[in-house]
Backbone as XML, in Angstrom:
<?xml version="1.0"?>
<chain id="A" units="angstrom">
  <residue number="1" name="MET">
    <atom name="N" x="-16.181" y="5.528" z="15.239"/>
    <atom name="CA" x="-16.469" y="4.042" z="14.330"/>
    <atom name="C" x="-17.547" y="3.422" z="14.891"/>
  </residue>
  <residue number="2" name="HIS">
    <atom name="N" x="-18.578" y="2.899" z="14.230"/>
    <atom name="CA" x="-19.392" y="1.934" z="14.908"/>
    <atom name="C" x="-19.134" y="0.663" z="14.801"/>
  </residue>
  <residue number="3" name="GLU">
    <atom name="N" x="-18.988" y="0.277" z="16.068"/>
    <atom name="CA" x="-18.559" y="-1.546" z="16.119"/>
    <atom name="C" x="-19.102" y="-2.142" z="15.234"/>
  </residue>
  <residue number="4" name="GLY">
    <atom name="N" x="-18.507" y="-2.970" z="14.700"/>
    <atom name="CA" x="-18.933" y="-4.019" z="13.756"/>
    <atom name="C" x="-19.536" y="-3.925" z="12.299"/>
  </residue>
  <residue number="5" name="ILE">
    <atom name="N" x="-19.622" y="-2.616" z="12.184"/>
    <atom name="CA" x="-19.785" y="-2.079" z="10.677"/>
    <atom name="C" x="-18.710" y="-2.652" z="9.502"/>
  </residue>
  <residue number="6" name="THR">
    <atom name="N" x="-19.253" y="-3.073" z="8.579"/>
    <atom name="CA" x="-18.500" y="-3.379" z="7.605"/>
    <atom name="C" x="-18.910" y="-2.836" z="6.352"/>
  </residue>
  <residue number="7" name="TYR">
    <atom name="N" x="-18.135" y="-2.814" z="5.537"/>
    <atom name="CA" x="-18.530" y="-2.629" z="3.638"/>
    <atom name="C" x="-18.057" y="-3.805" z="3.290"/>
  </residue>
  <residue number="8" name="SER">
    <atom name="N" x="-19.273" y="-4.366" z="2.023"/>
    <atom name="CA" x="-18.945" y="-5.374" z="1.530"/>
    <atom name="C" x="-18.743" y="-5.394" z="0.135"/>
  </residue>
  <residue number="9" name="CYS">
    <atom name="N" x="-17.894" y="-5.861" z="-0.625"/>
    <atom name="CA" x="-17.587" y="-5.639" z="-2.226"/>
    <atom name="C" x="-18.819" y="-6.697" z="-2.725"/>
  </residue>
  <residue number="10" name="GLU">
    <atom name="N" x="-19.448" y="-6.208" z="-3.709"/>
    <atom name="CA" x="-20.459" y="-6.323" z="-4.516"/>
    <atom name="C" x="-19.969" y="-7.573" z="-5.460"/>
  </residue>
  <residue number="11" name="TYR">
    <atom name="N" x="-18.767" y="-7.885" z="-5.765"/>
    <atom name="CA" x="-18.231" y="-8.747" z="-6.580"/>
    <atom name="C" x="-17.673" y="-10.208" z="-5.888"/>
  </residue>
  <residue number="12" name="CYS">
    <atom name="N" x="-17.603" y="-9.883" z="-4.904"/>
    <atom name="CA" x="-16.326" y="-10.888" z="-4.110"/>
    <atom name="C" x="-16.874" y="-10.986" z="-2.356"/>
  </residue>
  <residue number="13" name="ASP">
    <atom name="N" x="-16.180" y="-11.961" z="-1.846"/>
    <atom name="CA" x="-16.439" y="-11.629" z="-0.373"/>
    <atom name="C" x="-15.431" y="-11.206" z="0.351"/>
  </residue>
  <residue number="14" name="TYR">
    <atom name="N" x="-14.786" y="-9.855" z="-0.105"/>
    <atom name="CA" x="-13.992" y="-9.217" z="0.596"/>
    <atom name="C" x="-14.896" y="-7.963" z="1.481"/>
  </residue>
  <residue number="15" name="LYS">
    <atom name="N" x="-14.424" y="-7.891" z="2.810"/>
    <atom name="CA" x="-15.097" y="-6.998" z="3.469"/>
    <atom name="C" x="-14.107" y="-5.873" z="4.071"/>
  </residue>
  <residue number="16" name="ALA">
    <atom name="N" x="-14.648" y="-4.578" z="4.228"/>
    <atom name="CA" x="-13.584" y="-3.607" z="4.713"/>
    <atom name="C" x="-14.244" y="-2.742" z="5.624"/>
  </residue>
  <residue number="17" name="LYS">
    <atom name="N" x="-13.489" y="-2.408" z="6.725"/>
    <atom name="CA" x="-13.937" y="-1.556" z="7.712"/>
    <atom name="C" x="-14.355" y="-0.118" z="7.426"/>
  </residue>
  <residue number="18" name="TRP">
    <atom name="N" x="-13.798" y="0.473" z="6.182"/>
    <atom name="CA" x="-13.420" y="1.762" z="5.700"/>
    <atom name="C" x="-14.253" y="1.641" z="4.370"/>
  </residue>
  <residue number="19" name="LYS">
    <atom name="N" x="-15.464" y="2.613" z="4.032"/>
    <atom name="CA" x="-15.519" y="2.806" z="2.647"/>
    <atom name="C" x="-14.547" y="3.353" z="1.871"/>
  </residue>
  <residue number="20" name="GLY">
    <atom name="N" x="-13.367" y="3.941" z="1.946"/>
    <atom name="CA" x="-12.569" y="4.411" z="1.027"/>
    <atom name="C" x="-11.937" y="3.260" z="0.824"/>
  </residue>
  <residue number="21" name="ASP">
    <atom name="N" x="-11.529" y="2.190" z="1.601"/>
    <atom name="CA" x="-10.949" y="0.893" z="1.553"/>
    <atom name="C" x="-11.481" y="0.191" z="0.209"/>
  </residue>
  <residue number="22" name="LEU">
    <atom name="N" x="-12.668" y="-0.083" z="0.705"/>
    <atom name="CA" x="-13.731" y="-0.956" z="-0.093"/>
    <atom name="C" x="-13.470" y="-0.258" z="-1.470"/>
  </residue>
  <residue number="23" name="LEU">
    <atom name="N" x="-13.901" y="0.836" z="-1.891"/>
    <atom name="CA" x="-13.522" y="1.841" z="-3.371"/>
    <atom name="C" x="-12.229" y="1.434" z="-3.665"/>
  </residue>
  <residue number="24" name="GLN">
    <atom name="N" x="-11.179" y="1.603" z="-3.405"/>
    <atom name="CA" x="-10.036" y="1.439" z="-3.573"/>
    <atom name="C" x="-9.588" y="-0.306" z="-4.117"/>
  </residue>
  <residue number="25" name="TYR">
    <atom name="N" x="-10.268" y="-1.284" z="-3.079"/>
    <atom name="CA" x="-9.974" y="-2.522" z="-3.565"/>
    <atom name="C" x="-10.755" y="-2.789" z="-4.796"/>
  </residue>
  <residue number="26" name="VAL">
    <atom name="N" x="-12.242" y="-2.405" z="-4.781"/>
    <atom name="CA" x="-12.832" y="-2.652" z="-6.099"/>
    <atom name="C" x="-12.193" y="-2.034" z="-7.510"/>
  </residue>
  <residue number="27" name="GLN">
    <atom name="N" x="-11.726" y="-0.718" z="-7.055"/>
    <atom name="CA" x="-10.846" y="-0.117" z="-8.221"/>
    <atom name="C" x="-9.919" y="-1.335" z="-8.879"/>
  </residue>
  <residue number="28" name="SER">
    <atom name="N" x="-8.897" y="-1.458" z="-7.783"/>
    <atom name="CA" x="-7.667" y="-2.225" z="-8.194"/>
    <atom name="C" x="-7.800" y="-3.609" z="-8.633"/>
  </residue>
  <residue number="29" name="MET">
    <atom name="N" x="-9.021" y="-4.291" z="-7.969"/>
    <atom name="CA" x="-9.127" y="-5.713" z="-8.079"/>
    <atom name="C" x="-10.308" y="-6.272" z="-9.231"/>
  </residue>
  <residue number="30" name="HIS">
    <atom name="N" x="-11.236" y="-5.556" z="-9.249"/>
    <atom name="CA" x="-12.479" y="-5.488" z="-10.129"/>
    <atom name="C" x="-12.432" y="-4.691" z="-11.567"/>
  </residue>
  <residue number="31" name="GLU">
    <atom name="N" x="-11.878" y="-3.632" z="-11.580"/>
    <atom name="CA" x="-12.025" y="-2.811" z="-12.549"/>
    <atom name="C" x="-10.505" y="-2.567" z="-13.118"/>
  </residue>
  <residue number="32" name="GLY">
    <atom name="N" x="-9.394" y="-3.140" z="-12.618"/>
    <atom name="CA" x="-7.878" y="-2.837" z="-13.416"/>
    <atom name="C" x="-7.322" y="-1.334" z="-13.331"/>
  </residue>
  <residue number="33" name="VAL">
    <atom name="N" x="-7.825" y="-0.737" z="-12.348"/>
    <atom name="CA" x="-7.299" y="0.529" z="-12.040"/>
    <atom name="C" x="-5.762" y="0.016" z="-11.580"/>
  </residue>
  <residue number="34" name="THR">
    <atom name="N" x="-4.884" y="1.033" z="-12.267"/>
    <atom name="CA" x="-3.515" y="0.847" z="-11.844"/>
    <atom name="C" x="-2.729" y="2.398" z="-11.669"/>
  </residue>
  <residue number="35" name="TYR">
    <atom name="N" x="-1.822" y="2.208" z="-10.676"/>
    <atom name="CA" x="-1.124" y="3.507" z="-10.461"/>
    <atom name="C" x="0.435" y="3.447" z="-11.328"/>
  </residue>
  <residue number="36" name="THR">
    <atom name="N" x="0.745" y="4.286" z="-12.077"/>
    <atom name="CA" x="1.769" y="4.132" z="-12.965"/>
    <atom name="C" x="2.954" y="4.940" z="-12.631"/>
  </residue>
  <residue number="37" name="CYS">
    <atom name="N" x="4.138" y="4.553" z="-12.340"/>
    <atom name="CA" x="5.190" y="5.514" z="-11.995"/>
    <atom name="C" x="5.732" y="6.733" z="-13.052"/>
  </residue>
  <residue number="38" name="ASP">
    <atom name="N" x="5.904" y="7.596" z="-12.697"/>
    <atom name="CA" x="6.056" y="9.042" z="-13.645"/>
    <atom name="C" x="7.659" y="9.020" z="-14.232"/>
  </residue>
  <residue number="39" name="HIS">
    <atom name="N" x="8.388" y="7.879" z="-13.434"/>
    <atom name="CA" x="9.863" y="7.908" z="-13.388"/>
    <atom name="C" x="10.408" y="6.847" z="-14.183"/>
  </residue>
  <residue number="40" name="CYS">
    <atom name="N" x="9.227" y="5.536" z="-14.143"/>
    <atom name="CA" x="9.607" y="4.481" z="-15.070"/>
    <atom name="C" x="8.529" y="3.854" z="-15.219"/>
  </residue>
  <residue number="41" name="ASP">
    <atom name="N" x="8.746" y="2.550" z="-15.693"/>
    <atom name="CA" x="7.309" y="1.431" z="-16.369"/>
    <atom name="C" x="6.568" y="0.797" z="-15.201"/>
  </residue>
  <residue number="42" name="HIS">
    <atom name="N" x="7.083" y="1.167" z="-13.883"/>
    <atom name="CA" x="6.576" y="0.591" z="-12.767"/>
    <atom name="C" x="4.935" y="0.725" z="-12.616"/>
  </residue>
  <residue number="43" name="LYS">
    <atom name="N" x="4.303" y="-0.064" z="-12.361"/>
    <atom name="CA" x="2.979" y="0.044" z="-12.278"/>
    <atom name="C" x="2.450" y="-0.880" z="-10.915"/>
  </residue>
  <residue number="44" name="ALA">
    <atom name="N" x="1.653" y="-0.088" z="-10.243"/>
    <atom name="CA" x="0.850" y="-0.513" z="-8.785"/>
    <atom name="C" x="-0.642" y="-0.709" z="-8.921"/>
  </residue>
  <residue number="45" name="LYS">
    <atom name="N" x="-1.066" y="-1.951" z="-8.039"/>
    <atom name="CA" x="-2.497" y="-1.915" z="-7.906"/>
    <atom name="C" x="-2.776" y="-0.896" z="-6.624"/>
  </residue>
  <residue number="46" name="TRP">
    <atom name="N" x="-2.158" y="-0.495" z="-5.942"/>
    <atom name="CA" x="-2.515" y="0.436" z="-4.792"/>
    <atom name="C" x="-1.462" y="1.744" z="-4.699"/>
  </residue>
  <residue number="47" name="LYS">
    <atom name="N" x="-2.285" y="2.711" z="-4.655"/>
    <atom name="CA" x="-1.660" y="4.096" z="-4.609"/>
    <atom name="C" x="-0.284" y="3.917" z="-3.333"/>
  </residue>
  <residue number="48" name="SER">
    <atom name="N" x="-0.717" y="3.631" z="-2.447"/>
    <atom name="CA" x="0.441" y="3.345" z="-1.501"/>
    <atom name="C" x="1.401" y="3.054" z="-1.803"/>
  </residue>
  <residue number="49" name="ASP">
    <atom name="N" x="1.487" y="1.472" z="-2.351"/>
    <atom name="CA" x="2.710" y="0.781" z="-2.963"/>
    <atom name="C" x="3.412" y="1.728" z="-3.848"/>
  </residue>
  <residue number="50" name="LEU">
    <atom name="N" x="2.540" y="2.287" z="-5.101"/>
    <atom name="CA" x="3.209" y="3.156" z="-5.885"/>
    <atom name="C" x="4.332" y="4.329" z="-5.214"/>
  </residue>
  <residue number="51" name="LEU">
    <atom name="N" x="3.447" y="5.125" z="-4.051"/>
    <atom name="CA" x="4.265" y="5.953" z="-3.208"/>
    <atom name="C" x="5.510" y="5.613" z="-2.749"/>
  </residue>
  <residue number="52" name="ARG">
    <atom name="N" x="5.258" y="4.078" z="-2.170"/>
    <atom name="CA" x="6.249" y="3.548" z="-1.377"/>
    <atom name="C" x="7.659" y="3.119" z="-2.394"/>
  </residue>
  <residue number="53" name="HIS">
    <atom name="N" x="7.175" y="3.052" z="-3.846"/>
    <atom name="CA" x="8.200" y="2.429" z="-4.918"/>
    <atom name="C" x="8.897" y="3.648" z="-5.211"/>
  </residue>
  <residue number="54" name="VAL">
    <atom name="N" x="8.274" y="4.912" z="-5.421"/>
    <atom name="CA" x="8.911" y="6.222" z="-5.745"/>
    <atom name="C" x="9.763" y="6.598" z="-4.875"/>
  </residue>
  <residue number="55" name="GLN">
    <atom name="N" x="9.322" y="6.570" z="-3.508"/>
    <atom name="CA" x="10.451" y="6.699" z="-2.211"/>
    <atom name="C" x="11.550" y="6.274" z="-2.346"/>
  </residue>
  <residue number="56" name="SER">
    <atom name="N" x="11.293" y="4.566" z="-2.151"/>
    <atom name="CA" x="12.610" y="4.031" z="-2.071"/>
    <atom name="C" x="13.490" y="3.586" z="-3.541"/>
  </residue>
  <residue number="57" name="VAL">
    <atom name="N" x="12.855" y="3.971" z="-4.441"/>
    <atom name="CA" x="13.505" y="3.852" z="-5.622"/>
    <atom name="C" x="13.882" y="5.042" z="-6.492"/>
  </residue>
  <residue number="58" name="HIS">
    <atom name="N" x="13.368" y="6.196" z="-6.611"/>
    <atom name="CA" x="13.804" y="7.068" z="-7.007"/>
    <atom name="C" x="14.408" y="8.286" z="-6.340"/>
  </residue>
  <residue number="59" name="GLU">
    <atom name="N" x="13.836" y="8.163" z="-5.024"/>
    <atom name="CA" x="14.418" y="9.355" z="-3.711"/>
    <atom name="C" x="15.082" y="8.612" z="-3.161"/>
  </residue>
  <residue number="60" name="GLY">
    <atom name="N" x="15.447" y="7.596" z="-3.040"/>
    <atom name="CA" x="16.402" y="7.007" z="-2.211"/>
    <atom name="C" x="16.193" y="6.862" z="-0.685"/>
  </residue>
  <residue number="61" name="ILE">
    <atom name="N" x="14.760" y="7.076" z="-0.492"/>
    <atom name="CA" x="14.430" y="6.806" z="0.960"/>
    <atom name="C" x="14.869" y="5.431" z="1.657"/>
  </residue>
  <residue number="62" name="THR">
    <atom name="N" x="15.679" y="5.451" z="2.652"/>
    <atom name="CA" x="15.641" y="4.401" z="3.271"/>
    <atom name="C" x="15.442" y="4.554" z="4.996"/>
  </residue>
  <residue number="63" name="TYR">
    <atom name="N" x="15.021" y="3.351" z="5.846"/>
    <atom name="CA" x="15.157" y="3.278" z="6.979"/>
    <atom name="C" x="15.986" y="2.563" z="7.773"/>
  </residue>
  <residue number="64" name="SER">
    <atom name="N" x="16.645" y="3.266" z="8.952"/>
    <atom name="CA" x="17.684" y="2.502" z="9.490"/>
    <atom name="C" x="17.179" y="2.172" z="10.894"/>
  </residue>
  <residue number="65" name="CYS">
    <atom name="N" x="18.525" y="1.021" z="11.154"/>
    <atom name="CA" x="17.887" y="0.296" z="12.554"/>
    <atom name="C" x="18.417" y="0.916" z="13.809"/>
  </residue>
  <residue number="66" name="GLU">
    <atom name="N" x="17.620" y="1.019" z="14.664"/>
    <atom name="CA" x="18.116" y="1.897" z="15.740"/>
    <atom name="C" x="19.229" y="1.266" z="16.423"/>
  </residue>
  <residue number="67" name="HIS">
    <atom name="N" x="19.794" y="-0.326" z="16.167"/>
    <atom name="CA" x="20.333" y="-1.219" z="16.752"/>
    <atom name="C" x="21.386" y="-1.486" z="16.341"/>
  </residue>
  <residue number="68" name="CYS">
    <atom name="N" x="21.435" y="-1.074" z="15.185"/>
    <atom name="CA" x="22.639" y="-1.881" z="14.168"/>
    <atom name="C" x="22.877" y="-0.924" z="12.881"/>
  </residue>
  <residue number="69" name="ASP">
    <atom name="N" x="23.579" y="-1.191" z="11.971"/>
    <atom name="CA" x="23.912" y="-0.473" z="10.759"/>
    <atom name="C" x="22.931" y="-0.873" z="9.608"/>
  </residue>
  <residue number="70" name="HIS">
    <atom name="N" x="21.948" y="-1.836" z="9.633"/>
    <atom name="CA" x="21.095" y="-2.484" z="8.909"/>
    <atom name="C" x="20.240" y="-1.504" z="8.021"/>
  </residue>
  <residue number="71" name="LYS">
    <atom name="N" x="20.002" y="-1.393" z="6.963"/>
    <atom name="CA" x="18.979" y="-0.156" z="6.115"/>
    <atom name="C" x="18.209" y="-1.120" z="5.549"/>
  </residue>
  <residue number="72" name="ALA">
    <atom name="N" x="16.910" y="-0.862" z="5.351"/>
    <atom name="CA" x="15.860" y="-1.332" z="4.506"/>
    <atom name="C" x="15.013" y="-0.151" z="3.922"/>
  </residue>
  <residue number="73" name="LYS">
    <atom name="N" x="14.718" y="-0.347" z="3.013"/>
    <atom name="CA" x="13.533" y="0.544" z="1.895"/>
    <atom name="C" x="12.080" y="0.422" z="2.542"/>
  </residue>
  <residue number="74" name="ARG">
    <atom name="N" x="11.819" y="-0.389" z="3.368"/>
    <atom name="CA" x="10.392" y="-0.258" z="4.128"/>
    <atom name="C" x="10.308" y="-0.394" z="5.759"/>
  </residue>
  <residue number="75" name="LYS">
    <atom name="N" x="9.916" y="0.682" z="6.290"/>
    <atom name="CA" x="9.802" y="0.515" z="7.671"/>
    <atom name="C" x="9.271" y="-0.851" z="8.262"/>
  </residue>
  <residue number="76" name="SER">
    <atom name="N" x="8.567" y="-1.371" z="7.578"/>
    <atom name="CA" x="7.840" y="-2.563" z="7.912"/>
    <atom name="C" x="8.893" y="-3.736" z="8.111"/>
  </residue>
  <residue number="77" name="LYS">
    <atom name="N" x="10.143" y="-3.624" z="7.545"/>
    <atom name="CA" x="11.178" y="-4.749" z="7.693"/>
    <atom name="C" x="11.846" y="-4.675" z="9.103"/>
  </residue>
  <residue number="78" name="PHE">
    <atom name="N" x="11.455" y="-3.630" z="9.916"/>
    <atom name="CA" x="12.061" y="-3.831" z="11.004"/>
    <atom name="C" x="10.995" y="-4.285" z="12.384"/>
  </residue>
  <residue number="79" name="SER">
    <atom name="N" x="11.514" y="-5.218" z="13.203"/>
    <atom name="CA" x="10.561" y="-5.569" z="14.331"/>
    <atom name="C" x="10.926" y="-5.112" z="15.195"/>
  </residue>
  <residue number="80" name="ASP">
    <atom name="N" x="9.964" y="-4.809" z="16.283"/>
    <atom name="CA" x="10.482" y="-4.071" z="17.797"/>
    <atom name="C" x="11.519" y="-5.225" z="18.396"/>
  </residue>
  <residue number="81" name="ILE">
    <atom name="N" x="12.044" y="-4.534" z="18.798"/>
    <atom name="CA" x="12.993" y="-5.404" z="19.825"/>
    <atom name="C" x="13.036" y="-5.111" z="20.947"/>
  </residue>
</chain>
């Protein structure tokens, strides 16, 4: 990737490093695109959020701590110790 290249939103001040990220941002924030769960009424602005919802709520995927018995639905809930 070329250093310093960003893609600017034509509707607001948002800037993205990747063209695909800008496209998804515009669709969800300015065009009202949402992703609907096939299993329930949950809606998400981001496809990745819908995937995380399906995995944690409907598929029961959880992440375990390496150091104790704690479990979480998101990997991001763990910090490096």
